mmCIF file of the N, C-alpha and C atoms, coordinates in Angstrom:
data_MODEL
# 
_entry.id   MODEL 
# 
loop_
_atom_site.group_PDB 
_atom_site.id 
_atom_site.type_symbol 
_atom_site.label_atom_id 
_atom_site.label_alt_id 
_atom_site.label_comp_id 
_atom_site.label_asym_id 
_atom_site.label_entity_id 
_atom_site.label_seq_id 
_atom_site.pdbx_PDB_ins_code 
_atom_site.Cartn_x 
_atom_site.Cartn_y 
_atom_site.Cartn_z 
_atom_site.occupancy 
_atom_site.B_iso_or_equiv 
_atom_site.pdbx_formal_charge 
_atom_site.auth_seq_id 
_atom_site.auth_comp_id 
_atom_site.auth_asym_id 
_atom_site.auth_atom_id 
_atom_site.pdbx_PDB_model_num 
ATOM 1   N N  . MET A 1 1  ? -12.570 3.691   -4.573 1.00 0.00 ? 1  MET A N  1 
ATOM 2   C CA . MET A 1 1  ? -11.999 1.706   -3.989 1.00 0.00 ? 1  MET A CA 1 
ATOM 3   C C  . MET A 1 1  ? -13.105 1.683   -2.681 1.00 0.00 ? 1  MET A C  1 
ATOM 4   N N  . GLN A 1 2  ? -13.555 0.182   -2.556 1.00 0.00 ? 2  GLN A N  1 
ATOM 5   C CA . GLN A 1 2  ? -13.995 0.234   -1.344 1.00 0.00 ? 2  GLN A CA 1 
ATOM 6   C C  . GLN A 1 2  ? -13.023 -1.080  -1.033 1.00 0.00 ? 2  GLN A C  1 
ATOM 7   N N  . TRP A 1 3  ? -12.952 -1.431  0.618  1.00 0.00 ? 3  TRP A N  1 
ATOM 8   C CA . TRP A 1 3  ? -12.396 -2.679  0.994  1.00 0.00 ? 3  TRP A CA 1 
ATOM 9   C C  . TRP A 1 3  ? -13.384 -4.074  0.884  1.00 0.00 ? 3  TRP A C  1 
ATOM 10  N N  . GLN A 1 4  ? -12.792 -4.764  0.512  1.00 0.00 ? 4  GLN A N  1 
ATOM 11  C CA . GLN A 1 4  ? -14.258 -5.894  0.426  1.00 0.00 ? 4  GLN A CA 1 
ATOM 12  C C  . GLN A 1 4  ? -12.915 -7.278  0.233  1.00 0.00 ? 4  GLN A C  1 
ATOM 13  N N  . ASP A 1 5  ? -13.517 -8.540  0.881  1.00 0.00 ? 5  ASP A N  1 
ATOM 14  C CA . ASP A 1 5  ? -13.139 -9.485  1.854  1.00 0.00 ? 5  ASP A CA 1 
ATOM 15  C C  . ASP A 1 5  ? -12.269 -10.631 0.692  1.00 0.00 ? 5  ASP A C  1 
ATOM 16  N N  . SER A 1 6  ? -12.845 -10.410 -1.145 1.00 0.00 ? 6  SER A N  1 
ATOM 17  C CA . SER A 1 6  ? -12.204 -10.876 -1.984 1.00 0.00 ? 6  SER A CA 1 
ATOM 18  C C  . SER A 1 6  ? -10.770 -10.693 -2.122 1.00 0.00 ? 6  SER A C  1 
ATOM 19  N N  . LEU A 1 7  ? -10.271 -9.287  -1.634 1.00 0.00 ? 7  LEU A N  1 
ATOM 20  C CA . LEU A 1 7  ? -9.054  -9.207  -1.287 1.00 0.00 ? 7  LEU A CA 1 
ATOM 21  C C  . LEU A 1 7  ? -8.197  -9.153  -0.160 1.00 0.00 ? 7  LEU A C  1 
ATOM 22  N N  . LEU A 1 8  ? -9.009  -10.492 0.518  1.00 0.00 ? 8  LEU A N  1 
ATOM 23  C CA . LEU A 1 8  ? -7.885  -10.996 1.587  1.00 0.00 ? 8  LEU A CA 1 
ATOM 24  C C  . LEU A 1 8  ? -6.919  -11.855 1.337  1.00 0.00 ? 8  LEU A C  1 
ATOM 25  N N  . LEU A 1 9  ? -5.550  -11.848 2.185  1.00 0.00 ? 9  LEU A N  1 
ATOM 26  C CA . LEU A 1 9  ? -4.700  -12.787 1.440  1.00 0.00 ? 9  LEU A CA 1 
ATOM 27  C C  . LEU A 1 9  ? -4.616  -13.986 2.470  1.00 0.00 ? 9  LEU A C  1 
ATOM 28  N N  . GLY A 1 10 ? -4.624  -13.437 3.357  1.00 0.00 ? 10 GLY A N  1 
ATOM 29  C CA . GLY A 1 10 ? -5.184  -14.678 4.390  1.00 0.00 ? 10 GLY A CA 1 
ATOM 30  C C  . GLY A 1 10 ? -3.917  -14.509 5.523  1.00 0.00 ? 10 GLY A C  1 
ATOM 31  N N  . TYR A 1 11 ? -2.874  -13.320 5.376  1.00 0.00 ? 11 TYR A N  1 
ATOM 32  C CA . TYR A 1 11 ? -1.814  -12.955 6.414  1.00 0.00 ? 11 TYR A CA 1 
ATOM 33  C C  . TYR A 1 11 ? -2.326  -11.543 7.126  1.00 0.00 ? 11 TYR A C  1 
ATOM 34  N N  . THR A 1 12 ? -3.315  -11.977 8.513  1.00 0.00 ? 12 THR A N  1 
ATOM 35  C CA . THR A 1 12 ? -3.633  -10.635 9.151  1.00 0.00 ? 12 THR A CA 1 
ATOM 36  C C  . THR A 1 12 ? -3.092  -9.545  9.472  1.00 0.00 ? 12 THR A C  1 
ATOM 37  N N  . PRO A 1 13 ? -1.710  -9.402  9.224  1.00 0.00 ? 13 PRO A N  1 
ATOM 38  C CA . PRO A 1 13 ? -0.908  -8.331  9.480  1.00 0.00 ? 13 PRO A CA 1 
ATOM 39  C C  . PRO A 1 13 ? -1.007  -7.673  7.815  1.00 0.00 ? 13 PRO A C  1 
ATOM 40  N N  . MET A 1 14 ? -0.332  -8.600  7.144  1.00 0.00 ? 14 MET A N  1 
ATOM 41  C CA . MET A 1 14 ? -0.759  -8.025  5.151  1.00 0.00 ? 14 MET A CA 1 
ATOM 42  C C  . MET A 1 14 ? -1.883  -7.114  5.287  1.00 0.00 ? 14 MET A C  1 
ATOM 43  N N  . ASP A 1 15 ? -3.007  -8.606  5.600  1.00 0.00 ? 15 ASP A N  1 
ATOM 44  C CA . ASP A 1 15 ? -4.580  -8.034  5.168  1.00 0.00 ? 15 ASP A CA 1 
ATOM 45  C C  . ASP A 1 15 ? -4.883  -6.305  5.514  1.00 0.00 ? 15 ASP A C  1 
ATOM 46  N N  . ALA A 1 16 ? -4.272  -6.379  7.266  1.00 0.00 ? 16 ALA A N  1 
ATOM 47  C CA . ALA A 1 16 ? -4.697  -5.236  7.631  1.00 0.00 ? 16 ALA A CA 1 
ATOM 48  C C  . ALA A 1 16 ? -3.843  -4.006  7.025  1.00 0.00 ? 16 ALA A C  1 
ATOM 49  N N  . VAL A 1 17 ? -2.797  -4.284  6.357  1.00 0.00 ? 17 VAL A N  1 
ATOM 50  C CA . VAL A 1 17 ? -2.534  -2.840  5.695  1.00 0.00 ? 17 VAL A CA 1 
ATOM 51  C C  . VAL A 1 17 ? -2.452  -2.797  4.451  1.00 0.00 ? 17 VAL A C  1 
ATOM 52  N N  . HIS A 1 18 ? -3.168  -3.855  3.919  1.00 0.00 ? 18 HIS A N  1 
ATOM 53  C CA . HIS A 1 18 ? -3.903  -3.256  2.622  1.00 0.00 ? 18 HIS A CA 1 
ATOM 54  C C  . HIS A 1 18 ? -5.426  -2.812  2.374  1.00 0.00 ? 18 HIS A C  1 
ATOM 55  N N  . GLU A 1 19 ? -5.847  -3.018  3.533  1.00 0.00 ? 19 GLU A N  1 
ATOM 56  C CA . GLU A 1 19 ? -7.206  -2.459  4.270  1.00 0.00 ? 19 GLU A CA 1 
ATOM 57  C C  . GLU A 1 19 ? -6.669  -0.936  3.898  1.00 0.00 ? 19 GLU A C  1 
ATOM 58  N N  . GLU A 1 20 ? -5.903  -0.567  4.756  1.00 0.00 ? 20 GLU A N  1 
ATOM 59  C CA . GLU A 1 20 ? -5.705  1.387   5.597  1.00 0.00 ? 20 GLU A CA 1 
ATOM 60  C C  . GLU A 1 20 ? -5.044  1.332   4.277  1.00 0.00 ? 20 GLU A C  1 
ATOM 61  N N  . PHE A 1 21 ? -4.359  0.763   3.338  1.00 0.00 ? 21 PHE A N  1 
ATOM 62  C CA . PHE A 1 21 ? -4.430  0.983   1.773  1.00 0.00 ? 21 PHE A CA 1 
ATOM 63  C C  . PHE A 1 21 ? -5.624  1.463   0.830  1.00 0.00 ? 21 PHE A C  1 
ATOM 64  N N  . VAL A 1 22 ? -6.730  0.506   1.121  1.00 0.00 ? 22 VAL A N  1 
ATOM 65  C CA . VAL A 1 22 ? -7.720  1.030   -0.132 1.00 0.00 ? 22 VAL A CA 1 
ATOM 66  C C  . VAL A 1 22 ? -8.507  2.311   0.686  1.00 0.00 ? 22 VAL A C  1 
ATOM 67  N N  . HIS A 1 23 ? -8.799  2.438   2.079  1.00 0.00 ? 23 HIS A N  1 
ATOM 68  C CA . HIS A 1 23 ? -8.848  3.374   3.083  1.00 0.00 ? 23 HIS A CA 1 
ATOM 69  C C  . HIS A 1 23 ? -8.655  4.433   2.484  1.00 0.00 ? 23 HIS A C  1 
ATOM 70  N N  . CYS A 1 24 ? -7.051  4.391   1.831  1.00 0.00 ? 24 CYS A N  1 
ATOM 71  C CA . CYS A 1 24 ? -6.363  5.937   1.950  1.00 0.00 ? 24 CYS A CA 1 
ATOM 72  C C  . CYS A 1 24 ? -6.889  6.294   0.221  1.00 0.00 ? 24 CYS A C  1 
ATOM 73  N N  . VAL A 1 25 ? -6.694  5.384   -0.684 1.00 0.00 ? 25 VAL A N  1 
ATOM 74  C CA . VAL A 1 25 ? -7.416  5.676   -2.060 1.00 0.00 ? 25 VAL A CA 1 
ATOM 75  C C  . VAL A 1 25 ? -8.705  5.978   -1.931 1.00 0.00 ? 25 VAL A C  1 
ATOM 76  N N  . ALA A 1 26 ? -9.689  5.611   -1.376 1.00 0.00 ? 26 ALA A N  1 
ATOM 77  C CA . ALA A 1 26 ? -10.588 5.898   -1.280 1.00 0.00 ? 26 ALA A CA 1 
ATOM 78  C C  . ALA A 1 26 ? -10.661 7.122   -0.927 1.00 0.00 ? 26 ALA A C  1 
ATOM 79  N N  . ALA A 1 27 ? -10.005 7.718   0.178  1.00 0.00 ? 27 ALA A N  1 
ATOM 80  C CA . ALA A 1 27 ? -10.385 8.899   0.793  1.00 0.00 ? 27 ALA A CA 1 
ATOM 81  C C  . ALA A 1 27 ? -9.817  9.986   -0.526 1.00 0.00 ? 27 ALA A C  1 
ATOM 82  N N  . LEU A 1 28 ? -8.890  9.626   -1.268 1.00 0.00 ? 28 LEU A N  1 
ATOM 83  C CA . LEU A 1 28 ? -8.499  10.157  -2.105 1.00 0.00 ? 28 LEU A CA 1 
ATOM 84  C C  . LEU A 1 28 ? -9.368  10.485  -2.898 1.00 0.00 ? 28 LEU A C  1 
ATOM 85  N N  . GLN A 1 29 ? -9.761  9.280   -3.451 1.00 0.00 ? 29 GLN A N  1 
ATOM 86  C CA . GLN A 1 29 ? -11.399 9.278   -4.471 1.00 0.00 ? 29 GLN A CA 1 
ATOM 87  C C  . GLN A 1 29 ? -12.405 10.412  -3.566 1.00 0.00 ? 29 GLN A C  1 
ATOM 88  N N  . ARG A 1 30 ? -12.128 10.486  -3.021 1.00 0.00 ? 30 ARG A N  1 
ATOM 89  C CA . ARG A 1 30 ? -13.662 10.951  -2.587 1.00 0.00 ? 30 ARG A CA 1 
ATOM 90  C C  . ARG A 1 30 ? -13.245 12.560  -2.286 1.00 0.00 ? 30 ARG A C  1 
ATOM 91  N N  . GLY A 1 31 ? -12.376 12.769  -1.713 1.00 0.00 ? 31 GLY A N  1 
ATOM 92  C CA . GLY A 1 31 ? -11.334 14.468  -1.551 1.00 0.00 ? 31 GLY A CA 1 
ATOM 93  C C  . GLY A 1 31 ? -11.600 15.365  -2.736 1.00 0.00 ? 31 GLY A C  1 
ATOM 94  N N  . THR A 1 32 ? -11.618 16.496  -2.092 1.00 0.00 ? 32 THR A N  1 
ATOM 95  C CA . THR A 1 32 ? -11.997 17.955  -2.398 1.00 0.00 ? 32 THR A CA 1 
ATOM 96  C C  . THR A 1 32 ? -10.363 17.784  -3.045 1.00 0.00 ? 32 THR A C  1 
ATOM 97  N N  . ASP A 1 33 ? -10.558 19.277  -4.305 1.00 0.00 ? 33 ASP A N  1 
ATOM 98  C CA . ASP A 1 33 ? -8.923  19.226  -4.782 1.00 0.00 ? 33 ASP A CA 1 
ATOM 99  C C  . ASP A 1 33 ? -8.001  20.111  -3.107 1.00 0.00 ? 33 ASP A C  1 
ATOM 100 N N  . ALA A 1 34 ? -9.174  20.921  -2.359 1.00 0.00 ? 34 ALA A N  1 
ATOM 101 C CA . ALA A 1 34 ? -8.103  21.916  -1.283 1.00 0.00 ? 34 ALA A CA 1 
ATOM 102 C C  . ALA A 1 34 ? -8.013  21.033  -0.307 1.00 0.00 ? 34 ALA A C  1 
ATOM 103 N N  . ASP A 1 35 ? -8.443  19.139  -0.403 1.00 0.00 ? 35 ASP A N  1 
ATOM 104 C CA . ASP A 1 35 ? -7.447  18.250  -0.010 1.00 0.00 ? 35 ASP A CA 1 
ATOM 105 C C  . ASP A 1 35 ? -6.965  17.629  -0.660 1.00 0.00 ? 35 ASP A C  1 
ATOM 106 N N  . PHE A 1 36 ? -6.362  17.286  -1.931 1.00 0.00 ? 36 PHE A N  1 
ATOM 107 C CA . PHE A 1 36 ? -5.657  16.608  -2.129 1.00 0.00 ? 36 PHE A CA 1 
ATOM 108 C C  . PHE A 1 36 ? -4.529  16.170  -1.610 1.00 0.00 ? 36 PHE A C  1 
ATOM 109 N N  . ALA A 1 37 ? -3.381  17.981  -2.072 1.00 0.00 ? 37 ALA A N  1 
ATOM 110 C CA . ALA A 1 37 ? -1.996  17.721  -1.230 1.00 0.00 ? 37 ALA A CA 1 
ATOM 111 C C  . ALA A 1 37 ? -2.140  17.026  0.362  1.00 0.00 ? 37 ALA A C  1 
ATOM 112 N N  . ASP A 1 38 ? -2.348  17.242  1.639  1.00 0.00 ? 38 ASP A N  1 
ATOM 113 C CA . ASP A 1 38 ? -2.895  16.446  2.150  1.00 0.00 ? 38 ASP A CA 1 
ATOM 114 C C  . ASP A 1 38 ? -3.395  14.401  1.958  1.00 0.00 ? 38 ASP A C  1 
ATOM 115 N N  . LEU A 1 39 ? -4.038  14.582  1.047  1.00 0.00 ? 39 LEU A N  1 
ATOM 116 C CA . LEU A 1 39 ? -4.652  13.008  1.105  1.00 0.00 ? 39 LEU A CA 1 
ATOM 117 C C  . LEU A 1 39 ? -3.684  12.431  0.014  1.00 0.00 ? 39 LEU A C  1 
ATOM 118 N N  . ILE A 1 40 ? -3.106  12.890  -0.862 1.00 0.00 ? 40 ILE A N  1 
ATOM 119 C CA . ILE A 1 40 ? -1.778  12.226  -1.367 1.00 0.00 ? 40 ILE A CA 1 
ATOM 120 C C  . ILE A 1 40 ? -0.257  12.089  -0.737 1.00 0.00 ? 40 ILE A C  1 
ATOM 121 N N  . ALA A 1 41 ? -0.304  13.731  0.431  1.00 0.00 ? 41 ALA A N  1 
ATOM 122 C CA . ALA A 1 41 ? 0.939   12.903  1.103  1.00 0.00 ? 41 ALA A CA 1 
ATOM 123 C C  . ALA A 1 41 ? 1.005   11.486  2.496  1.00 0.00 ? 41 ALA A C  1 
ATOM 124 N N  . GLU A 1 42 ? -0.696  11.360  2.833  1.00 0.00 ? 42 GLU A N  1 
ATOM 125 C CA . GLU A 1 42 ? -1.168  10.543  3.725  1.00 0.00 ? 42 GLU A CA 1 
ATOM 126 C C  . GLU A 1 42 ? -0.574  9.112   2.835  1.00 0.00 ? 42 GLU A C  1 
ATOM 127 N N  . LEU A 1 43 ? -1.010  9.302   1.400  1.00 0.00 ? 43 LEU A N  1 
ATOM 128 C CA . LEU A 1 43 ? -0.926  7.769   0.341  1.00 0.00 ? 43 LEU A CA 1 
ATOM 129 C C  . LEU A 1 43 ? 0.666   7.285   -0.048 1.00 0.00 ? 43 LEU A C  1 
ATOM 130 N N  . GLU A 1 44 ? 1.158   8.633   0.644  1.00 0.00 ? 44 GLU A N  1 
ATOM 131 C CA . GLU A 1 44 ? 2.586   8.060   0.582  1.00 0.00 ? 44 GLU A CA 1 
ATOM 132 C C  . GLU A 1 44 ? 3.039   7.628   1.518  1.00 0.00 ? 44 GLU A C  1 
ATOM 133 N N  . ARG A 1 45 ? 2.721   8.335   2.793  1.00 0.00 ? 45 ARG A N  1 
ATOM 134 C CA . ARG A 1 45 ? 3.438   8.180   3.864  1.00 0.00 ? 45 ARG A CA 1 
ATOM 135 C C  . ARG A 1 45 ? 3.177   6.600   4.041  1.00 0.00 ? 45 ARG A C  1 
ATOM 136 N N  . HIS A 1 46 ? 1.589   5.844   3.850  1.00 0.00 ? 46 HIS A N  1 
ATOM 137 C CA . HIS A 1 46 ? 1.424   5.056   3.995  1.00 0.00 ? 46 HIS A CA 1 
ATOM 138 C C  . HIS A 1 46 ? 2.238   4.292   3.016  1.00 0.00 ? 46 HIS A C  1 
ATOM 139 N N  . ALA A 1 47 ? 2.658   3.916   1.667  1.00 0.00 ? 47 ALA A N  1 
ATOM 140 C CA . ALA A 1 47 ? 3.239   3.397   0.958  1.00 0.00 ? 47 ALA A CA 1 
ATOM 141 C C  . ALA A 1 47 ? 4.196   3.082   1.128  1.00 0.00 ? 47 ALA A C  1 
ATOM 142 N N  . VAL A 1 48 ? 4.940   3.765   1.507  1.00 0.00 ? 48 VAL A N  1 
ATOM 143 C CA . VAL A 1 48 ? 6.186   4.025   1.979  1.00 0.00 ? 48 VAL A CA 1 
ATOM 144 C C  . VAL A 1 48 ? 6.250   2.893   3.057  1.00 0.00 ? 48 VAL A C  1 
ATOM 145 N N  . GLU A 1 49 ? 5.890   3.035   4.431  1.00 0.00 ? 49 GLU A N  1 
ATOM 146 C CA . GLU A 1 49 ? 5.517   2.414   5.370  1.00 0.00 ? 49 GLU A CA 1 
ATOM 147 C C  . GLU A 1 49 ? 5.214   0.919   4.864  1.00 0.00 ? 49 GLU A C  1 
ATOM 148 N N  . HIS A 1 50 ? 4.150   0.565   3.728  1.00 0.00 ? 50 HIS A N  1 
ATOM 149 C CA . HIS A 1 50 ? 3.662   -0.058  3.802  1.00 0.00 ? 50 HIS A CA 1 
ATOM 150 C C  . HIS A 1 50 ? 4.619   -1.650  3.044  1.00 0.00 ? 50 HIS A C  1 
ATOM 151 N N  . PHE A 1 51 ? 5.588   -0.657  2.089  1.00 0.00 ? 51 PHE A N  1 
ATOM 152 C CA . PHE A 1 51 ? 6.450   -1.360  0.984  1.00 0.00 ? 51 PHE A CA 1 
ATOM 153 C C  . PHE A 1 51 ? 7.227   -1.610  2.135  1.00 0.00 ? 51 PHE A C  1 
ATOM 154 N N  . GLU A 1 52 ? 8.017   -0.930  2.328  1.00 0.00 ? 52 GLU A N  1 
ATOM 155 C CA . GLU A 1 52 ? 9.058   -1.092  3.154  1.00 0.00 ? 52 GLU A CA 1 
ATOM 156 C C  . GLU A 1 52 ? 8.812   -2.189  4.266  1.00 0.00 ? 52 GLU A C  1 
ATOM 157 N N  . GLN A 1 53 ? 7.660   -2.254  4.941  1.00 0.00 ? 53 GLN A N  1 
ATOM 158 C CA . GLN A 1 53 ? 7.027   -3.740  5.802  1.00 0.00 ? 53 GLN A CA 1 
ATOM 159 C C  . GLN A 1 53 ? 7.133   -4.981  4.492  1.00 0.00 ? 53 GLN A C  1 
ATOM 160 N N  . ALA A 1 54 ? 6.776   -5.010  3.656  1.00 0.00 ? 54 ALA A N  1 
ATOM 161 C CA . ALA A 1 54 ? 6.678   -5.853  2.755  1.00 0.00 ? 54 ALA A CA 1 
ATOM 162 C C  . ALA A 1 54 ? 7.543   -6.297  2.462  1.00 0.00 ? 54 ALA A C  1 
ATOM 163 N N  . ASP A 1 55 ? 8.976   -5.427  1.905  1.00 0.00 ? 55 ASP A N  1 
ATOM 164 C CA . ASP A 1 55 ? 9.733   -5.912  1.356  1.00 0.00 ? 55 ASP A CA 1 
ATOM 165 C C  . ASP A 1 55 ? 10.692  -6.457  2.104  1.00 0.00 ? 55 ASP A C  1 
ATOM 166 N N  . ARG A 1 56 ? 10.235  -6.124  3.503  1.00 0.00 ? 56 ARG A N  1 
ATOM 167 C CA . ARG A 1 56 ? 11.364  -6.822  4.961  1.00 0.00 ? 56 ARG A CA 1 
ATOM 168 C C  . ARG A 1 56 ? 10.748  -8.328  4.728  1.00 0.00 ? 56 ARG A C  1 
ATOM 169 N N  . TRP A 1 57 ? 9.144   -8.304  4.725  1.00 0.00 ? 57 TRP A N  1 
ATOM 170 C CA . TRP A 1 57 ? 8.235   -9.614  4.752  1.00 0.00 ? 57 TRP A CA 1 
ATOM 171 C C  . TRP A 1 57 ? 9.035   -10.461 3.832  1.00 0.00 ? 57 TRP A C  1 
ATOM 172 N N  . MET A 1 58 ? 9.154   -10.578 2.681  1.00 0.00 ? 58 MET A N  1 
ATOM 173 C CA . MET A 1 58 ? 9.731   -11.014 1.688  1.00 0.00 ? 58 MET A CA 1 
ATOM 174 C C  . MET A 1 58 ? 10.943  -11.547 1.414  1.00 0.00 ? 58 MET A C  1 
ATOM 175 N N  . GLU A 1 59 ? 11.752  -10.134 2.411  1.00 0.00 ? 59 GLU A N  1 
ATOM 176 C CA . GLU A 1 59 ? 12.968  -10.956 1.968  1.00 0.00 ? 59 GLU A CA 1 
ATOM 177 C C  . GLU A 1 59 ? 13.276  -11.740 3.442  1.00 0.00 ? 59 GLU A C  1 
ATOM 178 N N  . SER A 1 60 ? 12.580  -11.612 4.253  1.00 0.00 ? 60 SER A N  1 
ATOM 179 C CA . SER A 1 60 ? 12.417  -12.880 5.414  1.00 0.00 ? 60 SER A CA 1 
ATOM 180 C C  . SER A 1 60 ? 11.937  -14.216 5.261  1.00 0.00 ? 60 SER A C  1 
ATOM 181 N N  . THR A 1 61 ? 11.214  -14.353 3.992  1.00 0.00 ? 61 THR A N  1 
ATOM 182 C CA . THR A 1 61 ? 10.572  -15.339 4.276  1.00 0.00 ? 61 THR A CA 1 
ATOM 183 C C  . THR A 1 61 ? 10.792  -16.326 2.567  1.00 0.00 ? 61 THR A C  1 
ATOM 184 N N  . ALA A 1 62 ? 11.980  -15.579 1.909  1.00 0.00 ? 62 ALA A N  1 
ATOM 185 C CA . ALA A 1 62 ? 11.970  -15.904 1.038  1.00 0.00 ? 62 ALA A CA 1 
ATOM 186 C C  . ALA A 1 62 ? 11.247  -15.752 -0.567 1.00 0.00 ? 62 ALA A C  1 
ATOM 187 N N  . PHE A 1 63 ? 10.208  -14.981 0.176  1.00 0.00 ? 63 PHE A N  1 
ATOM 188 C CA . PHE A 1 63 ? 8.936   -15.065 -0.988 1.00 0.00 ? 63 PHE A CA 1 
ATOM 189 C C  . PHE A 1 63 ? 9.619   -14.741 -2.930 1.00 0.00 ? 63 PHE A C  1 
ATOM 190 N N  . PRO A 1 64 ? 8.603   -15.379 -3.580 1.00 0.00 ? 64 PRO A N  1 
ATOM 191 C CA . PRO A 1 64 ? 9.173   -15.284 -4.827 1.00 0.00 ? 64 PRO A CA 1 
ATOM 192 C C  . PRO A 1 64 ? 8.368   -14.535 -5.210 1.00 0.00 ? 64 PRO A C  1 
ATOM 193 N N  . PRO A 1 65 ? 8.408   -14.419 -6.493 1.00 0.00 ? 65 PRO A N  1 
ATOM 194 C CA . PRO A 1 65 ? 10.173  -13.697 -6.420 1.00 0.00 ? 65 PRO A CA 1 
ATOM 195 C C  . PRO A 1 65 ? 10.042  -12.036 -6.614 1.00 0.00 ? 65 PRO A C  1 
ATOM 196 N N  . PRO A 1 66 ? 11.053  -12.054 -5.199 1.00 0.00 ? 66 PRO A N  1 
ATOM 197 C CA . PRO A 1 66 ? 10.975  -10.651 -4.463 1.00 0.00 ? 66 PRO A CA 1 
ATOM 198 C C  . PRO A 1 66 ? 11.711  -9.850  -5.162 1.00 0.00 ? 66 PRO A C  1 
ATOM 199 N N  . ASP A 1 67 ? 12.527  -9.814  -5.971 1.00 0.00 ? 67 ASP A N  1 
ATOM 200 C CA . ASP A 1 67 ? 13.017  -8.827  -6.500 1.00 0.00 ? 67 ASP A CA 1 
ATOM 201 C C  . ASP A 1 67 ? 11.823  -8.213  -7.663 1.00 0.00 ? 67 ASP A C  1 
ATOM 202 N N  . CYS A 1 68 ? 10.779  -8.810  -8.322 1.00 0.00 ? 68 CYS A N  1 
ATOM 203 C CA . CYS A 1 68 ? 9.762   -8.605  -8.530 1.00 0.00 ? 68 CYS A CA 1 
ATOM 204 C C  . CYS A 1 68 ? 9.085   -7.658  -8.241 1.00 0.00 ? 68 CYS A C  1 
ATOM 205 N N  . HIS A 1 69 ? 9.098   -7.859  -6.999 1.00 0.00 ? 69 HIS A N  1 
ATOM 206 C CA . HIS A 1 69 ? 7.945   -7.508  -5.733 1.00 0.00 ? 69 HIS A CA 1 
ATOM 207 C C  . HIS A 1 69 ? 8.637   -6.260  -5.268 1.00 0.00 ? 69 HIS A C  1 
ATOM 208 N N  . ILE A 1 70 ? 9.636   -6.346  -4.788 1.00 0.00 ? 70 ILE A N  1 
ATOM 209 C CA . ILE A 1 70 ? 10.458  -4.898  -4.253 1.00 0.00 ? 70 ILE A CA 1 
ATOM 210 C C  . ILE A 1 70 ? 10.626  -3.823  -5.549 1.00 0.00 ? 70 ILE A C  1 
ATOM 211 N N  . ASN A 1 71 ? 10.939  -4.039  -6.370 1.00 0.00 ? 71 ASN A N  1 
ATOM 212 C CA . ASN A 1 71 ? 11.301  -3.427  -7.504 1.00 0.00 ? 71 ASN A CA 1 
ATOM 213 C C  . ASN A 1 71 ? 9.601   -2.450  -7.972 1.00 0.00 ? 71 ASN A C  1 
ATOM 214 N N  . GLY A 1 72 ? 8.567   -3.892  -7.937 1.00 0.00 ? 72 GLY A N  1 
ATOM 215 C CA . GLY A 1 72 ? 7.483   -2.634  -8.377 1.00 0.00 ? 72 GLY A CA 1 
ATOM 216 C C  . GLY A 1 72 ? 6.977   -1.623  -7.287 1.00 0.00 ? 72 GLY A C  1 
ATOM 217 N N  . HIS A 1 73 ? 7.402   -2.542  -6.413 1.00 0.00 ? 73 HIS A N  1 
ATOM 218 C CA . HIS A 1 73 ? 7.395   -1.210  -4.963 1.00 0.00 ? 73 HIS A CA 1 
ATOM 219 C C  . HIS A 1 73 ? 7.807   0.065   -5.182 1.00 0.00 ? 73 HIS A C  1 
ATOM 220 N N  . ALA A 1 74 ? 9.040   -0.040  -5.329 1.00 0.00 ? 74 ALA A N  1 
ATOM 221 C CA . ALA A 1 74 ? 10.066  1.216   -5.515 1.00 0.00 ? 74 ALA A CA 1 
ATOM 222 C C  . ALA A 1 74 ? 9.152   2.338   -6.566 1.00 0.00 ? 74 ALA A C  1 
ATOM 223 N N  . ALA A 1 75 ? 8.744   1.275   -7.882 1.00 0.00 ? 75 ALA A N  1 
ATOM 224 C CA . ALA A 1 75 ? 8.669   2.149   -8.978 1.00 0.00 ? 75 ALA A CA 1 
ATOM 225 C C  . ALA A 1 75 ? 7.293   3.110   -8.370 1.00 0.00 ? 75 ALA A C  1 
ATOM 226 N N  . LEU A 1 76 ? 5.863   2.072   -7.531 1.00 0.00 ? 76 LEU A N  1 
ATOM 227 C CA . LEU A 1 76 ? 4.734   2.682   -7.207 1.00 0.00 ? 76 LEU A CA 1 
ATOM 228 C C  . LEU A 1 76 ? 4.932   3.759   -6.348 1.00 0.00 ? 76 LEU A C  1 
ATOM 229 N N  . VAL A 1 77 ? 5.944   3.893   -5.243 1.00 0.00 ? 77 VAL A N  1 
ATOM 230 C CA . VAL A 1 77 ? 6.530   4.881   -4.694 1.00 0.00 ? 77 VAL A CA 1 
ATOM 231 C C  . VAL A 1 77 ? 7.188   6.084   -5.543 1.00 0.00 ? 77 VAL A C  1 
ATOM 232 N N  . LYS A 1 78 ? 7.539   5.565   -6.222 1.00 0.00 ? 78 LYS A N  1 
ATOM 233 C CA . LYS A 1 78 ? 8.551   7.255   -6.952 1.00 0.00 ? 78 LYS A CA 1 
ATOM 234 C C  . LYS A 1 78 ? 7.267   7.860   -8.088 1.00 0.00 ? 78 LYS A C  1 
ATOM 235 N N  . SER A 1 79 ? 6.268   6.899   -8.109 1.00 0.00 ? 79 SER A N  1 
ATOM 236 C CA . SER A 1 79 ? 4.975   7.806   -8.948 1.00 0.00 ? 79 SER A CA 1 
ATOM 237 C C  . SER A 1 79 ? 4.500   8.479   -8.187 1.00 0.00 ? 79 SER A C  1 
ATOM 238 N N  . VAL A 1 80 ? 4.003   8.251   -7.039 1.00 0.00 ? 80 VAL A N  1 
ATOM 239 C CA . VAL A 1 80 ? 3.407   9.049   -5.749 1.00 0.00 ? 80 VAL A CA 1 
ATOM 240 C C  . VAL A 1 80 ? 4.140   10.041  -5.932 1.00 0.00 ? 80 VAL A C  1 
# 
């Protein structure tokens, strides 16, 4: 996975978080078996922080449909 400008949403704070997520996934893809535990822990840390922030943004702005996104975030974190 590689960051590309086509992933930009136009909201700079969220774009920065998404770019960091892409870098975490890319590091996981390039990593070795010996690196896996540390890399997956970093992905989990990032996902938890990312989704907590996104959930707060959606709730504060009445982003439609918030429940769908929030539930998706929770499912993704659980799968990690």
